[in-house]
N, CA, C and O of each residue as an XYZ file, in Angstrom:
256
protein
N     377.169    144.227    166.438
C     377.396    142.841    166.002
C     378.768    142.421    166.614
O     379.757    143.152    166.560
N     378.757    141.190    167.198
C     379.942    140.742    167.884
C     380.742    139.923    166.896
O     380.215    139.024    166.240
N     382.043    140.249    166.796
C     382.935    139.591    165.896
C     383.545    138.390    166.611
O     384.071    138.537    167.714
N     383.483    137.163    165.985
C     384.021    135.974    166.600
C     385.534    135.865    166.355
O     386.006    136.056    165.234
N     386.258    135.565    167.385
C     387.677    135.333    167.237
C     387.913    133.822    167.388
O     387.593    133.259    168.435
N     388.438    133.187    166.414
C     388.693    131.748    166.463
C     390.119    131.493    166.903
O     390.317    130.845    167.930
N     391.115    131.964    166.188
C     392.480    131.656    166.446
C     393.322    132.962    166.680
O     394.552    132.935    166.650
N     392.655    134.020    166.897
C     393.405    135.289    166.958
C     394.346    135.317    168.211
O     395.433    135.892    168.164
N     393.900    134.687    169.309
C     394.714    134.652    170.528
C     395.587    133.388    170.649
O     396.447    133.310    171.525
N     395.363    132.413    169.776
C     396.088    131.140    169.901
C     396.874    130.923    168.618
O     396.283    130.689    167.564
N     398.185    130.998    168.693
C     399.017    130.986    167.550
C     399.673    129.575    167.294
O     400.399    129.390    166.318
N     399.406    128.655    168.151
C     400.024    127.365    167.958
C     399.642    126.426    169.160
O     398.732    126.688    169.947
N     400.399    125.356    169.216
C     400.188    124.426    170.305
C     401.291    124.572    171.355
O     402.411    124.978    171.047
N     400.963    124.247    172.547
C     401.982    124.410    173.617
C     402.864    123.161    173.719
O     402.536    122.108    173.172
N     403.958    123.294    174.410
C     404.862    122.186    174.628
C     404.139    121.084    175.448
O     404.366    119.897    175.217
N     403.287    121.473    176.386
C     402.564    120.560    177.143
C     401.621    119.681    176.271
O     401.544    118.473    176.491
N     400.949    120.244    175.346
C     400.080    119.485    174.432
C     400.875    118.538    173.644
O     400.404    117.422    173.424
N     402.032    118.864    173.195
C     402.936    117.995    172.416
C     403.381    116.858    173.337
O     403.362    115.704    172.907
N     403.771    117.122    174.557
C     404.217    116.099    175.462
C     403.106    115.082    175.752
O     403.326    113.871    175.737
N     401.936    115.602    176.011
C     400.777    114.746    176.306
C     400.490    113.824    175.133
O     400.210    112.639    175.315
N     400.559    114.365    173.952
C     400.306    113.591    172.732
C     401.346    112.485    172.564
O     401.024    111.338    172.252
N     402.621    112.876    172.786
C     403.737    111.860    172.659
C     403.590    110.763    173.731
O     403.830    109.591    173.443
N     403.216    111.115    174.907
C     403.018    110.123    175.972
C     401.837    109.186    175.642
O     401.936    107.982    175.877
N     400.770    109.693    175.124
C     399.630    108.869    174.750
C     399.992    107.907    173.636
O     399.661    106.722    173.683
N     400.700    108.453    172.601
C     401.129    107.579    171.520
C     402.144    106.499    172.008
O     402.115    105.367    171.524
N     403.009    106.845    172.937
C     403.926    105.850    173.553
C     403.169    104.752    174.262
O     403.508    103.579    174.113
N     402.159    105.098    175.024
C     401.343    104.118    175.750
C     400.636    103.170    174.754
O     400.624    101.952    174.932
N     400.054    103.770    173.711
C     399.380    102.955    172.714
C     400.374    102.027    172.059
O     400.056    100.853    171.872
N     401.545    102.479    171.703
C     402.543    101.661    171.057
C     403.021    100.549    172.008
O     403.218     99.416    171.569
N     403.207    100.845    173.270
C     403.661     99.851    174.238
C     402.621     98.763    174.396
O     402.983     97.628    174.705
N     401.364     99.051    174.202
C     400.311     97.997    174.314
C     400.211     97.246    172.995
O     400.049     96.026    172.983
N     400.303     97.957    171.903
C     400.013     97.324    170.580
C     401.185     96.482    170.058
O     400.936     95.455    169.426
N     402.430     96.857    170.284
C     403.563     96.129    169.695
C     403.651     94.669    170.164
O     403.787     93.784    169.320
N     403.578     94.383    171.454
C     403.572     92.981    171.857
C     402.403     92.151    171.273
O     402.566     90.987    170.907
N     401.244     92.783    171.204
C     400.109     92.054    170.642
C     400.340     91.721    169.203
O     400.032     90.608    168.778
N     400.876     92.653    168.421
C     401.115     92.455    166.990
C     402.194     91.363    166.836
O     402.074     90.489    165.978
N     403.227     91.418    167.654
C     404.283     90.394    167.565
C     403.727     89.042    167.838
O     404.105     88.063    167.194
N     402.819     88.969    168.801
C     402.174     87.656    169.140
C     401.383     87.153    168.003
O     401.424     85.961    167.698
N     400.626     88.056    167.328
C     399.818     87.624    166.230
C     400.644     87.194    165.043
O     400.253     86.276    164.322
N     401.812     87.853    164.812
C     402.687     87.471    163.742
C     403.253     86.101    163.972
O     403.317     85.292    163.047
N     403.679     85.814    165.228
C     404.223     84.480    165.569
C     403.167     83.399    165.360
O     403.453     82.351    164.781
N     401.951     83.652    165.831
C     400.859     82.660    165.673
C     400.600     82.417    164.235
O     400.472     81.264    163.823
N     400.513     83.468    163.429
C     400.239     83.341    162.025
C     401.362     82.566    161.306
O     401.073     81.730    160.450
N     402.585     82.821    161.628
C     403.701     82.089    161.062
C     403.573     80.615    161.384
O     403.800     79.783    160.505
N     403.215     80.252    162.618
C     403.076     78.883    163.037
C     401.902     78.227    162.298
O     401.997     77.071    161.887
N     400.811     78.954    162.131
C     399.650     78.423    161.434
C     399.976     78.119    159.946
O     399.593     77.080    159.409
N     400.702     79.071    159.304
C     401.083     78.898    157.924
C     401.969     77.668    157.774
O     401.782     76.850    156.873
N     402.946     77.557    158.687
C     403.866     76.414    158.632
C     403.129     75.104    158.776
O     403.448     74.138    158.083
N     402.140     75.049    159.670
C     401.343     73.814    159.827
C     400.542     73.562    158.557
O     400.461     72.421    158.102
N     399.957     74.587    157.983
C     399.167     74.389    156.775
C     400.077     73.878    155.639
O     399.714     72.968    154.894
N     401.248     74.480    155.532
C     402.153     73.982    154.466
C     402.595     72.566    154.692
O     402.727     71.793    153.742
N     402.829     72.210    155.944
C     403.226     70.822    156.226
C     402.115     69.858    155.862
O     402.364     68.815    155.258
N     400.874     70.210    156.234
C     399.774     69.303    155.873
C     399.572     69.215    154.375
O     399.242     68.136    153.884
N     399.752     70.296    153.615
C     399.602     70.303    152.180
C     400.662     69.452    151.527
O     400.363     68.718    150.585
N     401.953     69.531    152.022
C     402.987     68.708    151.483
C     402.714     67.223    151.816
O     402.993     66.346    150.999
N     402.185     66.957    152.982
C     401.871     65.568    153.385
C     400.792     65.003    152.436
O     400.905     63.864    151.983
N     399.740     65.805    152.135
C     398.661     65.378    151.233
C     399.209     65.171    149.868
O     398.852     64.177    149.237
N     400.050     66.027    149.354
C     400.631     65.889    147.987
C     401.506     64.658    147.928
O     401.510     63.961    146.913
N     402.260     64.362    149.003
C     403.117     63.210    149.011
C     402.273     61.934    148.981
O     402.628     60.966    148.307
N     401.152     61.935    149.715
C     400.295     60.742    149.688
C     399.624     60.508    148.294
O     399.372     59.373    147.888
N     399.358     61.599    147.612
C     398.760     61.493    146.347
C     399.764     61.180    145.220
O     399.380     60.948    144.073
N     401.047     61.181    145.576
C     402.061     60.922    144.596
C     402.414     62.060    143.688
O     403.034     61.847    142.646
N     402.038     63.264    144.048
C     402.360     64.446    143.256
C     403.663     65.124    143.700
O     404.052     66.165    143.170
N     404.307     64.523    144.660
C     405.540     65.120    145.138
C     406.695     64.160    145.148
O     407.804     64.533    145.530
């Protein structure tokens, strides 16, 4: 019967694997951060416009 060895020869991860992972995460972050900042700016502008319209409506109704 053949005994299977899963991790007997591999005691951890190599420095190269860590570096590749860090580089991949850095690339993903470099792509995602500007997109998220753009979405936040657009959302803030949309909320400001919605608030302005709501205040205008309330002023016309005499509730403000």
